[in-house]
C-alpha positions in Angstrom: -24.9 -48.7 116.4 -23.1 -45.7 117.9 -20.8 -48.2 119.7 -19.9 -49.8 116.3 -19.1 -46.3 114.8 -16.9 -45.4 117.7 -15.2 -48.8 117.6 -14.3 -48.1 113.9 -13.1 -44.6 114.8 -10.8 -46.0 117.5 -9.5 -48.6 115.0 -8.8 -45.9 112.4 -7.1 -43.7 114.9 -4.9 -46.5 116.2 -3.4 -47.8 112.9 -6.0 -50.6 112.6 -5.8 -51.9 116.2 -8.8 -52.6 118.3 -8.8 -51.6 122.0 -7.8 -55.1 123.0 -4.8 -55.1 120.6 -6.4 -57.2 117.8 -5.4 -56.1 114.3 -8.8 -55.3 112.7 -7.5 -53.4 109.6 -4.0 -53.3 108.1 -2.2 -50.1 108.8 -1.9 -49.6 105.1 -5.7 -49.8 104.7 -6.2 -47.2 107.4 -3.6 -44.9 105.9 -5.4 -45.2 102.5 -8.8 -44.6 104.1 -7.5 -41.4 105.8 -5.4 -40.2 102.9 -6.4 -37.5 100.4 -7.8 -40.3 98.3 -10.5 -40.9 100.9 -13.1 -43.5 99.8 -15.3 -46.1 101.4 -18.0 -43.6 102.0 -15.7 -41.2 103.9 -14.8 -37.7 102.7 -12.3 -35.1 103.8 -14.4 -32.2 105.0 -12.8 -29.1 106.5 -16.2 -27.4 106.8 -17.2 -29.3 109.9 -15.2 -26.9 112.1 -13.3 -24.1 110.3 -9.5 -24.8 110.2 -9.8 -28.4 111.3 -9.1 -31.4 109.1 -11.8 -34.0 109.6 -12.7 -37.3 107.9 -16.5 -37.1 107.6 -19.3 -39.6 106.8 -23.0 -39.2 106.8 -25.7 -41.8 106.2 -29.4 -41.9 105.9 -31.6 -44.9 105.7 -35.0 -46.1 106.9 -35.7 -42.9 108.9 -32.2 -42.9 110.6 -29.6 -40.2 109.9 -26.0 -40.3 111.1 -23.0 -38.1 111.1 -19.6 -39.4 111.9 -16.3 -37.5 112.1 -12.7 -38.3 112.8 -9.8 -35.8 113.3 -6.7 -37.9 112.5 -4.3 -35.3 114.0 -5.8 -35.6 117.5 -7.4 -39.1 117.4 -10.8 -37.4 118.1 -13.9 -39.1 116.9 -17.6 -38.6 117.4 -20.8 -40.1 116.0 -24.3 -38.8 116.2 -27.3 -41.0 115.3 -30.9 -39.7 115.0 -34.2 -41.3 114.1 -37.2 -39.7 112.3 -35.2 -38.4 109.4 -36.6 -38.2 105.8 -35.3 -40.7 103.2 -32.5 -38.7 101.7 -29.7 -36.3 102.7 -31.3 -33.5 100.7 -34.7 -33.9 102.3 -33.0 -34.1 105.7 -31.0 -30.9 105.4 -32.3 -29.6 108.7 -31.2 -32.9 110.4 -27.8 -32.6 108.7 -27.4 -29.1 110.1 -28.4 -30.2 113.6 -25.9 -33.1 113.5 -23.1 -30.8 112.3 -23.9 -28.4 115.2 -24.0 -31.3 117.7 -20.5 -32.4 116.4 -19.2 -28.8 116.7 -20.5 -28.3 120.2 -19.2 -31.8 121.3 -15.8 -31.1 119.8 -15.6 -27.7 121.6 -16.6 -29.4 124.9 -14.0 -32.2 124.5 -11.2 -29.7 123.7 -12.1 -27.5 126.7 -12.4 -30.6 128.9 -8.9 -31.9 128.1 
């Protein structure tokens, strides 16, 4: 769910701590997940917004397509979930482009709102 994605974003932006202070991940695990050796389905993708360093993840399964991004430098995170997507990322390129645009617009809004 979107709430689960945002919970993970919060944990990753807070050195593994949940909002209630519970240690969900070790700080070392978070550091590794956010390092240049990004793994676990995440990739470092500077193409989400030019000049910004994001950790990016997409997923596609059973007609659902998601885009998830974290900007470690600012603790910003956003998740977009859709339904009705084709079975693979390649087939869903139009959905992928729409999700990236939603992330860009949302980021610009959040930056302006601060």
